[in-house]
Legacy VTK file of the C-alpha trace (Angstrom):
# vtk DataFile Version 3.0
C-alpha trace
ASCII
DATASET POLYDATA
POINTS 415 float
-0.166 0.005 0.176
2.328 3.087 -1.292
-0.546 5.369 -2.811
0.485 8.898 -1.977
-2.351 10.894 -0.011
-3.558 13.716 -2.295
-4.863 16.811 -0.304
-7.532 19.628 -1.737
-9.147 22.448 -0.878
-12.247 23.545 -1.052
-13.712 26.733 -2.249
-15.028 27.760 1.408
-11.797 26.386 3.244
-13.024 22.679 3.918
-9.820 20.446 2.943
-10.199 17.072 1.946
-7.330 14.290 1.987
-7.927 11.494 -0.174
-5.848 7.962 -0.595
-6.419 5.141 -3.008
-5.462 2.079 -2.120
-6.617 -0.256 -5.206
-6.195 -3.725 -4.720
-8.546 -3.717 -1.744
-12.798 -4.376 -1.916
-13.474 -1.293 1.611
-13.740 2.049 1.861
-13.198 3.997 5.262
-14.551 7.587 4.993
-14.611 10.286 7.919
-15.018 13.532 8.887
-12.769 15.322 11.025
-13.498 18.830 13.160
-10.677 20.566 14.837
-12.861 20.768 18.176
-13.432 18.947 21.297
-13.147 19.663 25.134
-10.438 21.896 25.141
-12.135 24.350 23.168
-15.031 24.378 25.588
-15.744 26.654 28.442
-16.899 25.192 32.133
-20.947 25.868 30.724
-20.437 24.274 27.638
-18.137 21.251 29.069
-19.159 18.031 27.301
-21.206 19.486 24.426
-18.537 17.983 21.871
-19.367 14.626 22.967
-22.915 15.710 23.451
-23.408 16.652 19.816
-21.237 13.536 18.594
-24.463 11.092 20.362
-27.070 13.606 18.699
-25.627 13.088 15.584
-26.585 9.486 15.766
-30.407 10.253 16.878
-32.236 11.189 13.773
-32.452 14.223 11.031
-34.897 14.695 8.638
-34.707 12.549 6.466
-33.749 9.453 8.711
-34.515 8.577 12.461
-32.149 6.927 14.737
-32.858 3.218 13.663
-32.759 4.088 9.982
-29.702 4.899 10.262
-28.638 2.064 11.815
-30.697 -0.275 9.706
-29.430 1.537 6.558
-25.801 0.780 7.467
-25.989 -2.876 8.690
-28.718 -3.649 5.236
-25.016 -2.360 3.175
-22.856 -4.649 5.966
-21.139 -1.300 6.801
-19.875 0.630 9.771
-20.684 3.736 11.535
-19.469 5.264 14.525
-17.441 8.808 16.172
-15.532 9.854 18.944
-15.185 12.838 20.530
-11.315 13.744 21.964
-9.725 16.750 24.099
-8.784 18.698 20.460
-10.744 17.205 17.834
-14.369 14.843 17.026
-14.427 12.161 14.268
-17.827 10.307 12.943
-16.722 7.495 10.191
-17.818 4.773 8.353
-16.102 1.715 6.541
-18.192 -0.226 3.812
-17.423 -2.210 0.903
-16.036 0.168 -2.003
-19.292 -0.232 -4.063
-21.429 0.829 -1.151
-19.121 4.439 -0.767
-22.522 6.516 -1.641
-24.918 5.083 0.748
-22.442 5.824 3.174
-21.954 9.282 2.259
-25.223 10.002 2.073
-25.662 9.310 5.704
-22.919 10.945 7.186
-23.289 14.372 5.631
-27.215 13.633 6.079
-26.399 13.250 9.995
-23.623 15.868 9.992
-25.906 18.669 8.497
-29.202 17.799 9.143
-29.627 16.422 12.738
-32.958 17.064 14.445
-31.888 17.783 18.373
-35.307 16.775 19.152
-35.953 17.873 22.419
-37.402 14.671 24.057
-33.880 12.549 22.129
-31.826 15.205 24.106
-33.761 14.325 27.303
-33.206 10.731 26.719
-29.561 10.903 25.725
-28.802 13.139 28.343
-29.415 10.700 30.859
-27.577 8.104 28.662
-24.345 10.063 29.056
-25.165 10.391 32.699
-24.917 6.680 33.067
-21.654 6.834 30.614
-20.620 9.379 33.331
-21.300 7.353 36.371
-19.804 3.583 34.327
-16.759 5.877 34.286
-16.776 7.172 37.951
-16.986 3.235 38.169
-13.512 2.419 36.002
-10.736 3.655 38.339
-7.851 2.441 35.714
-9.601 5.142 33.458
-10.951 7.759 36.011
-6.970 7.976 37.083
-5.960 9.295 33.994
-8.331 11.949 33.994
-7.568 12.682 37.479
-3.899 13.473 36.456
-5.069 15.707 33.387
-7.505 17.885 35.795
-4.780 18.286 38.441
-1.694 19.136 35.602
-3.866 21.196 33.473
-6.499 22.537 36.048
-6.288 26.142 35.016
-7.012 25.131 31.097
-9.551 23.402 29.263
-7.265 20.858 28.760
-7.854 19.615 32.495
-11.965 19.049 31.527
-13.240 15.501 30.982
-14.202 14.893 27.680
-17.704 13.633 28.426
-18.533 17.099 30.645
-19.787 16.850 33.987
-23.600 16.055 35.370
-24.250 20.089 35.805
-22.810 21.525 32.613
-24.831 18.539 30.117
-27.834 19.664 32.636
-28.053 23.065 30.567
-28.083 21.642 27.150
-30.613 21.801 24.982
-31.262 22.283 20.588
-30.538 26.050 20.377
-27.181 25.814 21.833
-26.234 22.600 20.282
-27.088 24.496 17.051
-25.482 27.754 17.911
-22.247 25.897 18.627
-22.382 23.894 15.456
-22.644 27.196 13.555
-19.870 28.476 15.410
-17.469 26.049 15.649
-18.245 22.770 12.987
-17.238 25.482 9.994
-15.150 24.463 7.035
-11.867 25.953 8.250
-12.074 23.419 11.181
-13.276 20.464 9.090
-11.690 17.638 7.508
-12.586 14.523 5.390
-10.535 11.862 4.872
-11.221 9.075 2.759
-9.019 6.245 1.984
-9.344 2.913 0.132
-10.550 1.746 -3.595
-12.033 5.006 -4.795
-11.018 5.033 -8.085
-13.796 5.906 -10.467
-15.945 6.126 -8.162
-15.662 10.355 -8.623
-15.115 10.833 -4.795
-14.027 14.170 -4.738
-17.048 15.302 -6.856
-19.019 13.481 -4.496
-17.935 15.264 -1.551
-18.131 18.343 -3.025
-21.787 18.103 -3.448
-22.334 16.668 -0.071
-20.135 19.080 1.419
-19.291 22.477 -0.557
-20.889 25.237 1.061
-23.355 23.584 3.535
-22.319 25.689 6.300
-20.836 29.197 7.039
-17.631 30.256 7.025
-16.047 31.730 10.351
-12.949 33.193 11.451
-11.307 30.634 13.606
-10.350 31.048 16.875
-6.647 30.329 18.254
-6.403 27.659 21.159
-5.575 29.409 24.717
-1.912 28.032 25.264
-2.250 25.453 28.007
0.564 25.196 30.487
1.525 21.902 32.449
1.829 23.028 36.397
3.015 20.507 38.997
0.393 19.146 41.167
-0.921 16.720 43.353
-4.773 14.821 43.165
-6.785 11.527 45.170
-9.527 10.739 44.636
-10.868 8.063 48.130
-12.918 5.512 46.408
-13.429 2.265 48.279
-12.073 -0.684 46.012
-9.014 -3.107 46.299
-6.547 -1.617 44.519
-4.333 1.906 44.572
-4.372 3.478 40.801
-1.661 5.314 40.339
-0.581 8.252 37.588
3.001 9.468 38.115
3.396 12.739 35.145
5.970 14.914 34.091
5.594 17.498 31.511
5.723 16.284 28.256
5.958 17.830 24.699
3.689 18.868 21.766
2.650 16.434 19.126
4.437 18.687 15.883
7.831 18.324 16.929
11.051 17.133 16.203
11.450 15.685 18.983
8.175 13.538 18.838
10.022 10.249 18.034
12.710 10.717 20.310
10.211 10.377 23.181
8.262 7.676 21.185
11.650 5.909 22.050
12.229 7.139 25.535
7.992 6.073 26.195
8.833 2.264 24.515
12.072 1.459 26.669
10.513 2.682 30.128
7.064 1.213 30.072
5.674 0.478 26.357
5.554 -2.962 26.298
6.215 -6.126 28.047
10.120 -5.946 27.535
9.982 -2.382 29.047
11.808 -1.593 32.250
9.122 -0.889 34.197
6.925 -3.825 33.122
10.386 -5.992 33.744
11.174 -4.740 36.879
7.573 -4.134 38.894
5.398 -6.980 37.149
7.985 -9.818 35.848
10.625 -9.603 39.028
8.936 -7.641 42.137
5.217 -9.705 41.310
3.510 -6.065 42.364
1.566 -4.716 39.573
-0.678 -6.931 36.804
-1.082 -3.493 34.986
2.056 -1.146 34.411
2.378 0.713 31.734
3.603 4.592 30.227
2.211 6.452 27.667
2.934 10.354 26.341
0.079 12.429 25.248
0.862 15.110 22.816
-1.405 18.085 21.919
-1.224 21.497 20.167
0.962 23.606 22.418
2.050 20.844 25.140
2.099 17.729 26.023
1.533 15.071 29.108
4.324 11.596 29.972
2.623 9.628 32.090
3.143 6.183 34.117
0.100 3.867 35.531
0.292 0.988 37.853
-2.415 -0.398 39.623
-1.234 -2.076 43.111
-2.412 -2.982 46.407
-2.488 -0.219 48.847
0.110 -1.521 51.144
2.470 -2.267 48.157
1.956 1.677 46.105
4.996 3.222 48.615
6.688 0.422 46.647
5.530 0.485 43.447
5.932 4.711 43.457
9.566 4.302 44.369
10.142 1.595 41.888
9.042 3.873 39.176
11.199 6.491 40.061
14.206 4.527 40.363
13.320 3.113 36.892
13.095 7.147 35.415
16.178 7.522 37.514
17.681 4.320 36.650
17.673 5.563 32.458
20.286 7.827 33.500
22.739 5.429 35.324
21.610 2.061 33.759
22.105 3.694 30.092
20.569 3.032 27.052
22.951 0.588 24.820
22.943 1.247 21.080
21.606 -2.104 20.131
18.728 -1.299 22.945
17.632 2.324 20.864
18.240 0.413 17.527
15.627 -2.715 18.627
13.075 -0.525 19.679
12.961 1.824 16.591
12.618 -1.530 14.995
9.588 -2.059 16.945
8.491 1.532 16.756
8.542 1.377 13.078
7.119 -2.131 12.562
3.904 -0.697 14.783
3.584 1.595 12.516
3.731 -0.341 9.234
1.502 -3.244 10.304
-1.040 -0.607 11.679
-1.510 0.712 7.993
-2.438 -2.266 6.713
-5.404 -1.741 7.609
-7.999 0.714 5.753
-9.376 2.177 8.461
-6.102 2.921 9.946
-5.434 4.401 6.672
-8.029 6.926 7.039
-7.373 7.484 10.148
-3.737 8.672 9.638
-4.335 10.839 7.406
-7.596 12.234 9.027
-5.832 12.547 12.233
-2.417 14.160 10.618
-4.204 16.530 8.387
-6.990 18.360 11.910
-3.637 18.371 14.107
-0.847 19.058 11.975
-1.394 20.162 9.106
0.193 18.384 6.843
0.662 14.563 6.125
3.243 12.841 7.160
4.657 9.647 5.042
5.598 6.828 5.781
8.791 7.123 4.431
9.186 10.156 6.379
7.999 8.545 9.359
10.843 6.047 8.851
13.618 8.913 8.882
12.475 10.743 12.057
12.604 7.158 13.652
15.657 6.239 12.263
17.626 9.763 13.075
16.439 8.827 16.748
20.399 8.728 18.592
21.453 8.540 22.109
22.129 11.806 22.526
18.819 13.376 21.176
17.170 10.476 23.281
18.974 11.506 26.649
18.622 15.203 25.214
15.357 14.868 25.943
15.307 12.801 28.950
16.858 15.406 31.050
14.405 17.572 29.672
11.192 15.991 30.766
12.309 14.107 34.079
13.016 16.785 36.000
11.635 15.867 39.913
10.725 18.898 40.827
8.003 18.916 37.701
6.595 15.299 38.877
2.834 15.107 39.479
1.056 12.571 40.395
-2.751 11.168 40.662
-4.166 8.420 42.640
-7.615 6.703 43.057
-8.457 4.519 45.923
-7.123 4.314 49.362
-3.655 3.931 50.335
-2.028 2.119 53.088
-1.016 4.540 55.919
2.998 4.031 55.074
2.232 5.605 51.834
3.360 9.176 52.020
4.250 11.881 48.959
LINES 1 416
415 0 1 2 3 4 5 6 7 8 9 10 11 12 13 14 15 16 17 18 19 20 21 22 23 24 25 26 27 28 29 30 31 32 33 34 35 36 37 38 39 40 41 42 43 44 45 46 47 48 49 50 51 52 53 54 55 56 57 58 59 60 61 62 63 64 65 66 67 68 69 70 71 72 73 74 75 76 77 78 79 80 81 82 83 84 85 86 87 88 89 90 91 92 93 94 95 96 97 98 99 100 101 102 103 104 105 106 107 108 109 110 111 112 113 114 115 116 117 118 119 120 121 122 123 124 125 126 127 128 129 130 131 132 133 134 135 136 137 138 139 140 141 142 143 144 145 146 147 148 149 150 151 152 153 154 155 156 157 158 159 160 161 162 163 164 165 166 167 168 169 170 171 172 173 174 175 176 177 178 179 180 181 182 183 184 185 186 187 188 189 190 191 192 193 194 195 196 197 198 199 200 201 202 203 204 205 206 207 208 209 210 211 212 213 214 215 216 217 218 219 220 221 222 223 224 225 226 227 228 229 230 231 232 233 234 235 236 237 238 239 240 241 242 243 244 245 246 247 248 249 250 251 252 253 254 255 256 257 258 259 260 261 262 263 264 265 266 267 268 269 270 271 272 273 274 275 276 277 278 279 280 281 282 283 284 285 286 287 288 289 290 291 292 293 294 295 296 297 298 299 300 301 302 303 304 305 306 307 308 309 310 311 312 313 314 315 316 317 318 319 320 321 322 323 324 325 326 327 328 329 330 331 332 333 334 335 336 337 338 339 340 341 342 343 344 345 346 347 348 349 350 351 352 353 354 355 356 357 358 359 360 361 362 363 364 365 366 367 368 369 370 371 372 373 374 375 376 377 378 379 380 381 382 383 384 385 386 387 388 389 390 391 392 393 394 395 396 397 398 399 400 401 402 403 404 405 406 407 408 409 410 411 412 413 414
């Protein structure tokens, strides 16, 4: 699969990115909107996620069941998700059914009813989703860490919103919010698959061009990581820990060195954290690290779930392994192995058409450009021990460490 992605900007500023993959029989199609929970105020927190739900609840042309039935009849998939910085609505179908997928998704996007009765029903559904999240401490602790370190900005807000904020949403607010945020300049259409001969671009123009009013885009307010500590007490068996450090923005030359640090420290079963905490000491079932890069900031985090009386030991081992990267140096063979894993994971993911659509759509909406496979491989190959340790010294400043805890810690645990 080596087709190059083509980027086209329509008259109203909406961008389209197409990638033809001629030897598959499917097409993945996505609508990406540069709008997520970081674009919301405290009063509108959760509105992007609520709108995502409401677009499935019926249009002037189809009710909710008919939307589902139309896609089921062609064996297609339709779904959506909302994140901190963007929202995506997408389908995957056989190439012969692309027209139906386009009609369904564009109809949902532009003609949703926002019926008050449906809003009230869906409000309760989302309240249950929030409750479910509260009952999932190994997920909740990550949100707690983000709330703590981005407390002064909207990146700290939950994607789902709060019971208080979603309680005030109505049809009028949904429509006005979409008019001001779901504008052509904030929209990317991405299509990947067997699209040759389907006249995809002409059909997208007909379905999307001029359908929403253009408006001046507003600059995202700069967010900054601030070291913090947060604890949420819950009557559960384990303590869930998230240790945080300031990361880097998504679109930076250091991104691939950061990926290498993450892979070596806690990115998989052969990582130092997994081997030390689970395999050598047996103190946790789940332990891993990750990096979240946003437009203007980033967060590096390490997660572990353990018995309350072992929490202090686990935290100590996490910090030992982070410090150990300085004393037990990463070798050239270890870094080389890690870079091969990174390249393999990326290239294998591109054998999935939906992943190809997601890759080009996310690149364009977040970075404003497409990173090709060849470029990515070159950037991974360029990571060396000097760039690795230069970034390590920048990120792992103990004075900037943060900690989130969900559960009850033992009496011997102090922070």
